[in-house]
DRENDO-1510 file (C-alpha; in Angstrom, 1 decimal, always signed):
<recs>
REC; n; res; u; v; w
REC; 1; MET; -35.6; -127.9; -102.2 .
REC; 2; ALA; -37.9; -130.8; -101.7 .
REC; 3; GLU; -37.3; -134.6; -101.5 .
REC; 4; LEU; -40.6; -136.6; -102.9 .
REC; 5; THR; -39.8; -140.9; -102.4 .
REC; 6; ILE; -42.1; -143.4; -104.5 .
REC; 7; VAL; -41.9; -146.4; -104.2 .
REC; 8; ILE; -42.7; -148.6; -107.4 .
REC; 9; ASP; -44.7; -151.2; -106.0 .
REC; 10; GLU; -47.2; -148.2; -105.3 .
REC; 11; LEU; -46.4; -146.5; -108.3 .
REC; 12; MET; -47.2; -149.3; -110.4 .
REC; 13; GLN; -51.0; -149.1; -108.8 .
REC; 14; SER; -51.7; -145.5; -108.8 .
REC; 15; SER; -50.2; -144.9; -112.2 .
REC; 16; GLY; -51.9; -147.4; -113.7 .
REC; 17; VAL; -48.2; -149.0; -115.5 .
REC; 18; GLY; -47.4; -151.7; -115.1 .
REC; 19; PHE; -45.0; -154.6; -115.4 .
REC; 20; GLY; -45.7; -157.2; -118.7 .
REC; 21; THR; -43.5; -159.3; -119.9 .
REC; 22; SER; -39.7; -158.6; -119.4 .
REC; 23; GLY; -40.2; -154.5; -118.8 .
REC; 24; ALA; -43.3; -151.2; -117.6 .
REC; 25; ARG; -46.2; -151.1; -120.1 .
REC; 26; GLY; -49.2; -148.7; -119.7 .
REC; 27; LYS; -51.6; -146.1; -121.6 .
REC; 28; VAL; -49.4; -143.2; -123.1 .
REC; 29; GLU; -51.4; -141.0; -121.3 .
REC; 30; ASP; -50.2; -142.8; -118.2 .
REC; 31; MET; -46.7; -143.2; -118.7 .
REC; 32; THR; -45.8; -139.4; -118.5 .
REC; 33; ASP; -41.6; -138.5; -118.0 .
REC; 34; LYS; -42.0; -138.6; -114.4 .
REC; 35; VAL; -43.0; -142.0; -114.4 .
REC; 36; CYS; -41.0; -143.6; -117.2 .
REC; 37; TYR; -37.9; -141.6; -115.5 .
REC; 38; VAL; -38.9; -143.6; -112.0 .
REC; 39; TYR; -39.0; -146.6; -113.7 .
REC; 40; THR; -35.8; -146.5; -115.5 .
REC; 41; LEU; -33.8; -145.2; -112.0 .
REC; 42; ALA; -35.4; -148.6; -110.5 .
REC; 43; PHE; -33.9; -150.4; -113.1 .
REC; 44; ILE; -30.7; -148.6; -112.8 .
REC; 45; GLN; -30.7; -149.0; -108.6 .
REC; 46; HIS; -31.4; -152.9; -108.9 .
REC; 47; LEU; -28.1; -153.3; -111.2 .
REC; 48; THR; -26.0; -151.3; -108.7 .
REC; 49; GLN; -27.2; -153.6; -105.6 .
REC; 50; ILE; -27.0; -157.0; -107.8 .
REC; 51; LYS; -23.3; -155.7; -108.6 .
REC; 52; GLU; -23.8; -155.4; -112.6 .
REC; 53; LEU; -23.7; -151.8; -113.0 .
REC; 54; SER; -21.3; -149.2; -111.5 .
REC; 55; VAL; -21.3; -145.6; -111.7 .
REC; 56; GLY; -19.8; -144.3; -115.2 .
REC; 57; SER; -21.1; -147.1; -117.5 .
REC; 58; ASN; -22.6; -147.8; -120.7 .
REC; 59; ILE; -26.5; -148.5; -121.0 .
REC; 60; ALA; -27.9; -148.2; -124.4 .
REC; 61; ILE; -31.6; -147.1; -125.0 .
REC; 62; ALA; -33.7; -148.1; -128.7 .
REC; 63; GLY; -36.9; -147.2; -129.6 .
REC; 64; ASP; -39.8; -148.2; -132.0 .
REC; 65; TYR; -42.1; -145.8; -134.5 .
REC; 66; ARG; -44.6; -145.4; -132.6 .
REC; 67; PRO; -45.5; -141.6; -131.9 .
REC; 68; SER; -45.5; -141.1; -127.7 .
REC; 69; THR; -41.6; -143.7; -128.4 .
REC; 70; LYS; -38.9; -140.4; -128.9 .
REC; 71; ARG; -41.0; -138.4; -125.8 .
REC; 72; ILE; -40.7; -141.7; -123.9 .
REC; 73; MET; -36.7; -142.0; -124.6 .
REC; 74; ASN; -36.0; -138.5; -123.8 .
REC; 75; ALA; -37.5; -139.4; -120.1 .
REC; 76; VAL; -35.3; -142.6; -120.2 .
REC; 77; ALA; -32.5; -140.9; -121.4 .
REC; 78; ALA; -32.3; -138.3; -119.0 .
REC; 79; ALA; -32.9; -140.6; -116.0 .
REC; 80; ILE; -29.6; -142.4; -116.9 .
REC; 81; SER; -27.6; -139.3; -117.1 .
REC; 82; ASP; -29.0; -137.9; -114.2 .
REC; 83; ALA; -27.9; -141.5; -112.6 .
REC; 84; GLY; -24.4; -140.6; -113.6 .
REC; 85; PHE; -24.1; -143.2; -116.4 .
REC; 86; LYS; -23.6; -142.8; -119.8 .
REC; 87; VAL; -26.3; -143.5; -122.4 .
REC; 88; ILE; -25.8; -144.7; -126.0 .
REC; 89; ASN; -28.7; -144.1; -128.1 .
REC; 90; CYS; -29.1; -146.8; -130.5 .
REC; 91; GLY; -31.8; -145.1; -132.5 .
REC; 92; THR; -35.1; -146.6; -134.0 .
REC; 93; ILE; -34.3; -150.7; -134.3 .
REC; 94; ALA; -35.7; -153.4; -133.0 .
REC; 95; SER; -35.6; -155.0; -129.6 .
REC; 96; PRO; -33.0; -158.2; -130.4 .
REC; 97; THR; -30.8; -155.4; -131.9 .
REC; 98; VAL; -30.2; -153.4; -129.1 .
REC; 99; ALA; -29.9; -156.7; -126.7 .
REC; 100; ALA; -27.4; -157.9; -129.3 .
REC; 101; PHE; -25.6; -154.9; -128.3 .
REC; 102; GLY; -25.8; -154.7; -125.1 .
REC; 103; ILE; -25.2; -158.5; -124.8 .
REC; 104; ALA; -21.8; -157.9; -127.6 .
REC; 105; ASN; -20.1; -154.8; -125.0 .
REC; 106; HIS; -21.4; -156.5; -121.5 .
REC; 107; ILE; -23.9; -153.1; -121.1 .
REC; 108; PRO; -27.0; -152.7; -120.1 .
REC; 109; SER; -30.1; -151.9; -122.5 .
REC; 110; ILE; -33.5; -150.6; -122.6 .
REC; 111; MET; -36.2; -150.4; -124.9 .
REC; 112; VAL; -39.1; -148.8; -125.7 .
REC; 113; THR; -41.8; -150.6; -127.2 .
REC; 114; GLY; -45.6; -151.3; -126.7 .
REC; 115; SER; -44.2; -154.6; -128.9 .
REC; 116; HIS; -47.6; -155.1; -131.1 .
REC; 117; ILE; -50.5; -153.5; -128.7 .
REC; 118; PRO; -51.9; -150.1; -130.2 .
REC; 119; ASP; -50.5; -147.8; -130.3 .
REC; 120; ASP; -52.6; -145.8; -127.2 .
REC; 121; ARG; -50.1; -147.8; -125.0 .
REC; 122; ASN; -46.5; -148.4; -125.1 .
REC; 123; GLY; -43.9; -149.9; -122.5 .
REC; 124; ILE; -40.2; -149.8; -121.5 .
REC; 125; LYS; -38.7; -153.7; -122.2 .
REC; 126; PHE; -35.2; -154.0; -119.7 .
REC; 127; ASN; -32.5; -155.6; -120.5 .
REC; 128; LYS; -29.7; -157.2; -117.8 .
REC; 129; ALA; -25.9; -157.2; -119.9 .
REC; 130; ASP; -26.4; -160.6; -120.1 .
REC; 131; GLY; -29.9; -160.0; -121.9 .
REC; 132; GLU; -33.8; -159.9; -121.0 .
REC; 133; ILE; -34.2; -159.1; -116.8 .
REC; 134; LEU; -36.4; -161.9; -115.1 .
REC; 135; LYS; -38.9; -162.8; -113.0 .
REC; 136; GLU; -36.8; -162.2; -109.9 .
REC; 137; ASP; -35.2; -159.1; -111.2 .
REC; 138; GLU; -38.5; -157.6; -111.4 .
REC; 139; THR; -39.5; -158.6; -107.8 .
REC; 140; GLY; -36.1; -157.0; -107.5 .
REC; 141; ILE; -37.0; -153.8; -109.4 .
REC; 142; ARG; -40.7; -153.0; -107.6 .
REC; 143; ASN; -39.4; -153.3; -104.4 .
REC; 144; GLN; -37.1; -150.5; -105.2 .
REC; 145; GLN; -37.4; -146.8; -103.2 .
REC; 146; VAL; -37.0; -143.8; -105.6 .
REC; 147; THR; -36.3; -140.2; -104.4 .
REC; 148; LEU; -37.2; -136.9; -106.4 .
REC; 149; THR; -37.0; -133.3; -106.2 .
REC; 150; ASP; -40.1; -131.1; -107.0 .
REC; 151; LYS; -37.8; -129.1; -109.3 .
REC; 152; LEU; -37.9; -131.3; -111.8 .
REC; 153; PHE; -41.5; -132.5; -113.3 .
REC; 154; ASP; -45.0; -130.1; -112.7 .
REC; 155; ASN; -48.2; -131.7; -111.2 .
REC; 156; ALA; -48.8; -133.5; -114.4 .
REC; 157; GLY; -45.4; -135.7; -114.5 .
REC; 158; HIS; -44.2; -133.1; -117.7 .
REC; 159; PHE; -40.4; -132.3; -117.2 .
REC; 160; ILE; -40.1; -128.6; -116.4 .
REC; 161; THR; -37.2; -128.6; -118.2 .
REC; 162; ALA; -37.8; -130.1; -121.9 .
REC; 163; HIS; -34.9; -133.0; -122.1 .
REC; 164; GLU; -33.4; -134.5; -125.4 .
REC; 165; ALA; -31.9; -138.3; -125.9 .
REC; 166; PRO; -28.0; -137.8; -127.6 .
REC; 167; GLN; -27.3; -138.4; -131.2 .
REC; 168; THR; -27.7; -142.3; -133.1 .
REC; 169; ASP; -24.9; -144.2; -132.9 .
REC; 170; PRO; -25.3; -146.7; -136.0 .
REC; 171; ARG; -23.1; -149.5; -134.6 .
REC; 172; ALA; -26.1; -151.5; -132.6 .
REC; 173; TYR; -27.5; -151.8; -136.4 .
REC; 174; GLU; -24.1; -152.5; -137.8 .
REC; 175; SER; -23.1; -155.3; -135.2 .
REC; 176; TYR; -26.8; -156.9; -136.1 .
REC; 177; LEU; -26.9; -157.1; -140.1 .
REC; 178; ARG; -23.1; -158.1; -139.3 .
REC; 179; ARG; -24.9; -161.1; -137.1 .
REC; 180; TYR; -26.3; -162.9; -139.8 .
REC; 181; LEU; -24.5; -161.9; -142.7 .
REC; 182; ASP; -21.8; -163.6; -141.2 .
REC; 183; PHE; -23.0; -166.5; -140.2 .
REC; 184; PHE; -25.6; -168.0; -143.0 .
REC; 185; PRO; -23.7; -168.8; -146.1 .
REC; 186; THR; -23.4; -165.9; -148.8 .
REC; 187; ASN; -25.7; -165.3; -151.5 .
REC; 188; CYS; -28.1; -168.7; -149.9 .
REC; 189; LEU; -30.7; -166.7; -150.5 .
REC; 190; ASN; -29.8; -166.2; -154.7 .
REC; 191; GLY; -32.7; -167.3; -156.9 .
REC; 192; MET; -35.2; -166.9; -154.0 .
REC; 193; ASN; -38.3; -163.6; -154.4 .
REC; 194; ILE; -39.5; -162.5; -151.5 .
REC; 195; GLY; -41.8; -159.9; -150.4 .
REC; 196; LEU; -41.4; -157.2; -147.2 .
REC; 197; TYR; -44.2; -156.3; -145.4 .
REC; 198; GLU; -42.8; -153.1; -144.4 .
REC; 199; HIS; -45.7; -151.5; -142.2 .
REC; 200; SER; -44.3; -150.2; -139.0 .
REC; 201; THR; -42.2; -152.6; -138.2 .
REC; 202; VAL; -39.1; -150.9; -136.4 .
REC; 203; LEU; -37.3; -154.2; -138.4 .
REC; 204; ARG; -38.2; -153.5; -142.3 .
REC; 205; GLU; -35.1; -151.5; -142.9 .
REC; 206; ALA; -32.7; -154.2; -141.2 .
REC; 207; MET; -34.8; -157.4; -142.6 .
REC; 208; TYR; -34.2; -155.7; -145.9 .
REC; 209; ASP; -30.9; -155.1; -146.1 .
REC; 210; ILE; -30.0; -158.3; -144.7 .
REC; 211; LEU; -32.4; -160.3; -147.3 .
REC; 212; ILE; -30.3; -158.4; -149.9 .
REC; 213; GLY; -27.3; -159.1; -148.4 .
REC; 214; LEU; -27.7; -162.9; -148.5 .
REC; 215; GLY; -28.9; -162.5; -151.6 .
REC; 216; ALA; -32.4; -162.7; -152.0 .
REC; 217; LYS; -34.2; -160.3; -155.0 .
REC; 218; VAL; -36.2; -158.0; -152.6 .
REC; 219; THR; -39.8; -156.4; -153.2 .
REC; 220; LYS; -40.9; -154.0; -150.3 .
REC; 221; LEU; -45.0; -153.7; -149.9 .
REC; 222; GLY; -47.1; -152.1; -147.1 .
REC; 223; PHE; -45.6; -149.3; -145.9 .
REC; 224; SER; -46.7; -147.2; -143.3 .
REC; 225; ASN; -46.0; -144.1; -141.2 .
REC; 226; ILE; -48.7; -144.5; -139.5 .
REC; 227; PHE; -48.8; -147.6; -136.5 .
REC; 228; ILE; -50.0; -150.8; -136.7 .
REC; 229; PRO; -50.6; -152.9; -134.3 .
REC; 230; VAL; -49.6; -156.8; -136.2 .
REC; 231; ASP; -50.1; -158.9; -133.6 .
REC; 232; THR; -48.2; -162.4; -134.8 .
REC; 233; GLU; -50.6; -164.6; -133.0 .
REC; 234; ALA; -53.7; -163.3; -134.2 .
REC; 235; VAL; -53.6; -161.5; -137.5 .
REC; 236; ARG; -55.6; -159.1; -138.4 .
REC; 237; GLU; -57.7; -160.6; -141.6 .
REC; 238; GLU; -56.5; -157.6; -144.0 .
REC; 239; ASP; -53.1; -158.7; -143.2 .
REC; 240; ILE; -54.5; -162.5; -144.3 .
REC; 241; ARG; -56.4; -160.9; -147.7 .
REC; 242; LEU; -53.1; -158.9; -148.6 .
REC; 243; ALA; -50.4; -161.7; -148.3 .
REC; 244; ARG; -52.5; -164.2; -150.7 .
REC; 245; GLN; -52.6; -160.8; -152.9 .
REC; 246; TRP; -49.2; -160.2; -153.2 .
REC; 247; SER; -48.3; -163.5; -153.1 .
REC; 248; LYS; -50.3; -164.1; -156.1 .
REC; 249; GLU; -49.5; -160.7; -157.5 .
REC; 250; HIS; -45.6; -161.1; -157.2 .
REC; 251; GLN; -45.3; -164.8; -157.9 .
REC; 252; LEU; -43.4; -164.8; -154.6 .
REC; 253; ASP; -41.5; -167.6; -152.9 .
REC; 254; ALA; -42.8; -166.2; -149.0 .
REC; 255; LEU; -43.6; -163.1; -147.0 .
REC; 256; VAL; -41.5; -161.8; -144.3 .
REC; 257; SER; -42.5; -158.7; -142.2 .
REC; 258; ALA; -42.2; -158.9; -138.6 .
REC; 259; ASP; -44.2; -156.7; -135.2 .
REC; 260; GLY; -44.0; -153.4; -134.2 .
REC; 261; ASP; -40.6; -154.1; -132.0 .
REC; 262; GLY; -39.3; -156.7; -134.6 .
REC; 263; ASP; -39.0; -159.3; -132.2 .
REC; 264; ARG; -41.3; -161.8; -132.9 .
REC; 265; PRO; -41.8; -162.7; -136.9 .
REC; 266; LEU; -44.0; -163.1; -139.3 .
REC; 267; ILE; -43.5; -166.1; -142.5 .
REC; 268; SER; -45.5; -167.0; -145.4 .
REC; 269; ASP; -45.1; -169.6; -147.8 .
REC; 270; GLU; -45.1; -169.0; -151.6 .
REC; 271; HIS; -49.6; -169.3; -151.5 .
REC; 272; GLY; -49.4; -166.2; -148.8 .
REC; 273; GLU; -50.5; -168.4; -146.1 .
REC; 274; TRP; -49.7; -167.0; -143.0 .
REC; 275; MET; -46.9; -169.7; -141.1 .
REC; 276; ARG; -48.0; -170.0; -137.1 .
REC; 277; GLY; -44.8; -168.8; -134.6 .
REC; 278; ASP; -44.5; -172.3; -133.0 .
REC; 279; ILE; -44.1; -174.1; -136.3 .
REC; 280; VAL; -41.6; -171.2; -137.6 .
REC; 281; GLY; -39.6; -172.9; -134.3 .
REC; 282; ILE; -39.6; -175.9; -135.3 .
REC; 283; LEU; -38.6; -175.7; -138.9 .
REC; 284; ALA; -35.7; -172.8; -137.4 .
REC; 285; ALA; -34.7; -174.8; -134.7 .
REC; 286; ASP; -34.0; -178.1; -137.1 .
REC; 287; TYR; -32.4; -176.1; -139.2 .
REC; 288; LEU; -30.1; -174.6; -136.5 .
REC; 289; HIS; -29.5; -178.6; -135.5 .
REC; 290; ALA; -31.1; -177.7; -131.9 .
REC; 291; ASP; -30.8; -180.6; -129.5 .
REC; 292; ILE; -32.8; -178.6; -126.6 .
REC; 293; ILE; -35.7; -176.6; -127.0 .
REC; 294; ALA; -37.8; -174.7; -124.5 .
REC; 295; THR; -40.9; -173.4; -125.4 .
REC; 296; PRO; -44.0; -172.7; -123.8 .
REC; 297; VAL; -46.6; -175.2; -122.8 .
REC; 298; SER; -49.4; -173.4; -125.4 .
REC; 299; CYS; -46.9; -174.5; -128.5 .
REC; 300; ASN; -48.2; -177.2; -130.8 .
REC; 301; SER; -46.8; -180.6; -130.0 .
REC; 302; ALA; -45.7; -181.8; -133.0 .
REC; 303; VAL; -42.1; -180.3; -131.3 .
REC; 304; GLU; -42.6; -183.8; -129.6 .
REC; 305; LYS; -44.3; -185.5; -131.9 .
REC; 306; SER; -41.9; -185.1; -134.6 .
REC; 307; GLN; -38.6; -186.5; -132.8 .
REC; 308; HIS; -36.2; -184.5; -134.0 .
REC; 309; PHE; -34.6; -183.2; -131.0 .
REC; 310; THR; -33.5; -184.6; -127.5 .
REC; 311; GLN; -35.7; -182.8; -125.2 .
REC; 312; VAL; -38.7; -180.3; -125.2 .
REC; 313; LEU; -39.2; -178.7; -121.9 .
REC; 314; ARG; -42.3; -176.8; -121.4 .
REC; 315; THR; -42.7; -173.5; -119.5 .
REC; 316; ARG; -45.5; -170.9; -119.0 .
REC; 317; ILE; -45.7; -168.5; -121.2 .
REC; 318; GLY; -43.1; -165.4; -121.5 .
REC; 319; SER; -39.7; -165.4; -122.4 .
REC; 320; PRO; -38.7; -165.2; -119.0 .
REC; 321; TYR; -39.9; -168.8; -118.5 .
REC; 322; VAL; -38.6; -169.9; -121.6 .
REC; 323; ILE; -35.2; -168.0; -120.9 .
REC; 324; ALA; -35.1; -169.6; -117.3 .
REC; 325; ALA; -35.8; -172.8; -118.9 .
REC; 326; MET; -32.7; -172.3; -121.3 .
REC; 327; GLN; -30.3; -171.3; -118.6 .
REC; 328; SER; -31.3; -174.9; -116.2 .
REC; 329; ALA; -31.0; -177.2; -119.4 .
REC; 330; MET; -27.7; -175.5; -120.2 .
REC; 331; ALA; -26.1; -175.4; -116.4 .
REC; 332; LYS; -26.6; -179.6; -117.2 .
REC; 333; SER; -26.3; -180.1; -121.1 .
REC; 334; SER; -23.6; -177.0; -121.6 .
REC; 335; ASP; -22.2; -179.2; -124.7 .
REC; 336; GLN; -25.9; -179.5; -127.2 .
REC; 337; THR; -27.1; -176.9; -128.8 .
REC; 338; ILE; -30.6; -174.9; -126.8 .
REC; 339; VAL; -32.9; -172.9; -128.1 .
REC; 340; GLY; -35.8; -171.8; -127.5 .
REC; 341; TYR; -39.3; -170.0; -129.6 .
REC; 342; GLU; -42.3; -169.2; -128.2 .
REC; 343; ALA; -46.6; -169.3; -129.9 .
REC; 344; ASN; -45.8; -166.3; -131.4 .
REC; 345; GLY; -42.2; -167.2; -133.4 .
REC; 346; GLY; -39.7; -164.3; -131.4 .
REC; 347; PHE; -36.8; -167.3; -131.6 .
REC; 348; LEU; -34.2; -166.9; -128.5 .
REC; 349; THR; -30.7; -169.1; -128.3 .
REC; 350; GLN; -28.8; -169.6; -125.2 .
REC; 351; THR; -25.3; -171.7; -126.5 .
REC; 352; VAL; -23.5; -170.7; -129.8 .
REC; 353; ILE; -24.7; -172.0; -132.9 .
REC; 354; ASN; -22.2; -173.8; -134.7 .
REC; 355; THR; -22.9; -174.1; -138.6 .
REC; 356; ASP; -19.9; -175.2; -141.4 .
REC; 357; GLY; -17.3; -173.5; -139.4 .
REC; 358; ARG; -19.5; -169.8; -139.0 .
REC; 359; GLN; -20.8; -169.6; -135.3 .
REC; 360; LEU; -23.5; -167.3; -133.8 .
REC; 361; SER; -23.3; -166.2; -130.6 .
REC; 362; PRO; -26.1; -166.7; -127.5 .
REC; 363; LEU; -29.2; -164.4; -128.2 .
REC; 364; PRO; -31.5; -165.3; -125.0 .
REC; 365; THR; -34.1; -162.8; -126.1 .
REC; 366; ARG; -36.8; -163.1; -129.0 .
REC; 367; ASP; -35.4; -162.4; -132.4 .
REC; 368; ALA; -38.0; -162.0; -135.5 .
REC; 369; ILE; -34.7; -162.6; -137.9 .
REC; 370; LEU; -32.8; -165.8; -137.6 .
REC; 371; PRO; -36.2; -167.2; -137.8 .
REC; 372; ILE; -37.1; -166.1; -140.9 .
REC; 373; ILE; -33.8; -166.6; -142.4 .
REC; 374; ALA; -33.2; -169.9; -141.6 .
REC; 375; ILE; -36.6; -171.3; -143.2 .
REC; 376; LEU; -36.0; -169.0; -146.0 .
REC; 377; ALA; -32.5; -170.8; -146.2 .
REC; 378; ALA; -33.6; -174.1; -145.8 .
REC; 379; SER; -35.8; -173.9; -148.6 .
REC; 380; ARG; -33.7; -172.7; -150.6 .
REC; 381; ALA; -30.5; -175.4; -149.9 .
REC; 382; GLN; -33.6; -178.1; -150.1 .
REC; 383; GLU; -34.8; -176.4; -153.3 .
REC; 384; CYS; -38.0; -177.3; -151.8 .
REC; 385; ALA; -41.2; -174.5; -151.2 .
REC; 386; ILE; -42.3; -173.7; -148.0 .
REC; 387; SER; -45.6; -175.2; -147.5 .
REC; 388; SER; -43.5; -178.6; -148.5 .
REC; 389; LEU; -41.1; -177.8; -145.3 .
REC; 390; GLN; -44.0; -177.6; -143.5 .
REC; 391; ALA; -46.0; -180.7; -144.9 .
REC; 392; GLU; -43.3; -182.7; -143.3 .
REC; 393; LEU; -44.0; -182.7; -139.8 .
REC; 394; PRO; -46.4; -184.3; -138.0 .
REC; 395; ALA; -50.1; -183.3; -138.4 .
REC; 396; ARG; -50.4; -181.1; -135.4 .
REC; 397; TYR; -52.4; -177.8; -135.9 .
REC; 398; THR; -53.1; -174.8; -133.9 .
REC; 399; TYR; -55.5; -172.2; -133.7 .
REC; 400; SER; -55.8; -168.7; -131.1 .
REC; 401; ASP; -58.3; -166.3; -131.3 .
REC; 402; ARG; -58.3; -163.6; -128.7 .
REC; 403; LEU; -61.0; -161.5; -126.7 .
REC; 404; LYS; -60.0; -157.9; -126.3 .
REC; 405; GLU; -60.8; -155.5; -123.5 .
REC; 406; PHE; -61.8; -158.5; -120.9 .
REC; 407; PRO; -59.8; -157.5; -117.6 .
REC; 408; THR; -58.0; -159.6; -116.0 .
REC; 409; GLU; -59.2; -160.4; -112.9 .
REC; 410; ILE; -62.2; -161.0; -114.4 .
REC; 411; SER; -60.5; -163.9; -116.4 .
REC; 412; GLN; -58.9; -165.6; -113.2 .
REC; 413; ALA; -62.2; -166.0; -111.5 .
REC; 414; LYS; -63.8; -167.0; -115.1 .
REC; 415; LEU; -61.1; -169.5; -114.9 .
REC; 416; ALA; -60.7; -171.0; -111.2 .
REC; 417; PRO; -63.0; -173.9; -111.0 .
REC; 418; PHE; -60.8; -175.3; -113.4 .
REC; 419; THR; -58.7; -174.5; -111.5 .
REC; 420; ILE; -59.4; -176.6; -108.4 .
REC; 421; ARG; -56.3; -179.4; -106.6 .
REC; 422; ASP; -59.0; -182.3; -107.1 .
REC; 423; GLN; -58.6; -182.6; -111.4 .
REC; 424; GLN; -61.4; -184.9; -111.2 .
REC; 425; GLN; -63.6; -181.9; -109.7 .
REC; 426; ALA; -62.2; -179.6; -112.2 .
REC; 427; LEU; -62.7; -181.7; -115.2 .
REC; 428; GLU; -66.3; -182.1; -114.4 .
REC; 429; GLN; -66.1; -178.3; -114.3 .
REC; 430; VAL; -64.6; -178.0; -117.9 .
REC; 431; ASN; -67.2; -180.4; -119.4 .
REC; 432; ILE; -70.5; -178.4; -117.7 .
REC; 433; PHE; -68.8; -175.6; -119.1 .
REC; 434; LEU; -68.3; -177.3; -122.4 .
REC; 435; GLY; -71.6; -178.5; -123.1 .
REC; 436; ASP; -72.3; -180.1; -126.0 .
REC; 437; GLY; -70.3; -180.2; -128.8 .
REC; 438; PHE; -67.1; -181.3; -127.4 .
REC; 439; THR; -66.3; -184.5; -126.4 .
REC; 440; PRO; -65.5; -185.1; -122.7 .
REC; 441; ALA; -62.2; -183.4; -120.7 .
REC; 442; VAL; -59.7; -186.3; -120.0 .
REC; 443; GLY; -57.0; -183.5; -118.4 .
REC; 444; ILE; -55.9; -180.4; -117.3 .
REC; 445; ASP; -52.0; -179.0; -117.0 .
REC; 446; ASN; -52.1; -175.7; -115.2 .
REC; 447; THR; -48.8; -175.0; -116.1 .
REC; 448; ASP; -50.3; -171.8; -117.6 .
REC; 449; GLY; -54.1; -170.7; -117.9 .
REC; 450; VAL; -56.1; -173.7; -117.9 .
REC; 451; ARG; -55.0; -176.3; -121.4 .
REC; 452; ILE; -57.6; -178.8; -121.5 .
REC; 453; ILE; -57.1; -181.7; -123.5 .
REC; 454; LEU; -60.2; -183.7; -125.0 .
REC; 455; GLU; -60.5; -187.2; -125.5 .
REC; 456; ASN; -59.7; -187.0; -129.0 .
REC; 457; ASP; -56.6; -185.7; -128.0 .
REC; 458; GLU; -57.8; -182.1; -129.4 .
REC; 459; VAL; -56.4; -179.2; -126.9 .
REC; 460; ILE; -58.4; -175.9; -125.8 .
REC; 461; HIS; -56.4; -173.7; -124.2 .
REC; 462; ILE; -57.8; -170.7; -122.1 .
REC; 463; ARG; -55.0; -168.1; -120.6 .
REC; 464; PRO; -55.7; -163.9; -119.7 .
REC; 465; SER; -53.1; -162.1; -121.9 .
REC; 466; GLY; -50.2; -161.3; -119.4 .
REC; 467; ASN; -49.4; -157.8; -120.8 .
REC; 468; ALA; -53.1; -156.6; -122.0 .
REC; 469; PRO; -56.6; -156.7; -121.5 .
REC; 470; GLU; -57.1; -159.8; -123.2 .
REC; 471; LEU; -58.3; -163.3; -122.4 .
REC; 472; ARG; -56.8; -165.7; -125.5 .
REC; 473; CYS; -58.1; -169.1; -126.9 .
REC; 474; TYR; -55.8; -171.8; -128.5 .
REC; 475; THR; -56.6; -174.4; -130.0 .
REC; 476; GLU; -54.8; -178.0; -131.1 .
REC; 477; SER; -55.2; -180.5; -133.5 .
REC; 478; ASP; -55.1; -182.4; -136.5 .
REC; 479; SER; -56.4; -180.3; -139.6 .
REC; 480; MET; -56.6; -176.5; -139.2 .
REC; 481; ALA; -59.8; -176.9; -140.3 .
REC; 482; SER; -60.8; -178.7; -136.8 .
REC; 483; ALA; -58.5; -176.3; -134.9 .
REC; 484; GLN; -60.5; -173.5; -136.5 .
REC; 485; ASN; -63.8; -175.1; -135.7 .
REC; 486; LEU; -62.9; -176.1; -132.2 .
REC; 487; ASN; -61.7; -172.7; -131.8 .
REC; 488; LYS; -64.7; -171.0; -133.0 .
REC; 489; VAL; -66.8; -173.1; -130.8 .
REC; 490; ALA; -64.8; -172.4; -127.2 .
REC; 491; MET; -64.4; -169.2; -128.1 .
REC; 492; GLU; -68.7; -168.8; -128.0 .
REC; 493; ARG; -68.8; -170.1; -124.3 .
REC; 494; ILE; -66.0; -168.3; -123.4 .
REC; 495; LYS; -67.7; -164.8; -125.3 .
REC; 496; SER; -70.9; -165.9; -122.9 .
REC; 497; TRP; -68.5; -164.8; -119.8 .
REC; 498; ARG; -69.3; -161.2; -120.5 .
REC; 499; GLU; -73.3; -161.5; -119.8 .
</recs>
């Protein structure tokens, strides 16, 4: 029996399956049984090396509704078993659900999901016993060498002998429901009429059970057996139309949903207007009486202008950076309530949340349920519409769009002139690129991508996506119309880069 040694860093290059946020992602055709098995073994080896896993321990797995997910979960389960560990198959549940189960039981967890991207792609998201892997863990996994026998896979990377994950264990799902039903006040949503846009989000069952459990009337809408790539940062036009239509037809107080793996929320106001994820984050943090906020540089500056929080920490885009900032803040201020959120609406908690004698344990990974219920509960408690909650914040509006199928290396090359060390020269290059139609650029922030501050306090932020061949553009202004128009004109400039 021959053996083959595979270096993960080399596998990334040869397979096309590389690291995105907190795990591996790639085209389904490239995510063969062999590739998924090897990545899982590399994750296990890394945890063993840093003394966070011992042979015989449990590892939880779960997945979303993509057609390829079950096959990949089987490959992940096979790798766990072959490495000498026990598989807890949590079934088809959301990313924060399996992560919370892992944290509560002090075990690693693995989520098979491609999040919001189309179902011709998928991914494997890795969590340690205390939450998501960070960038240093990614480096550790990439440095692994995995040894296989030649009897496991055929030349196409398929298992020679079929593997099946164990039967589903319901404990993760049940404990996730209890997490929120026990924390929020009994019947705190009583009297609210909520629409649940189910589509293909893996969170739809839990979202329904929690909303009903807290007293809301829930109308299920838009169920789909076909995967729909809902992106909370770039909501599809059909979803914008549907939200307005459903809100009017059903006289909704709000419409709620999530992306494919249930870690990014969607919530509308009573008019069916979807809220921006960074506004969702501010309102949720306010309801939870947070002291310190960690949030990426791309998020709405209303969080600082509101003066509701003791400190706002700006980070690079991506949950590992938000988590690292929250951890750093906790090391300095362990007695304060520390949370984080991203532009996609995903909400993270680093410390215990205490409210009226009830406690919510930390969940330092993106979650969609917490911000949704927090905003609904705030609306009900204050006896005001959700639009009124938004109106209380400083008038800063953000808008984003993306250029699909735009290779990352081209994005980086086009942005390079704006990132040179001499900021005056960089500003000159930015103003040449912008041309007529813009007030002059007066500042550049290169924390992540290129964030351009204009003389009139408007913002244009251009950044290559970290997990897809896309170029994103975020804009901020003092009205939504201005933010949208600014984005439209900026995107016209960016589209010229294709030529």
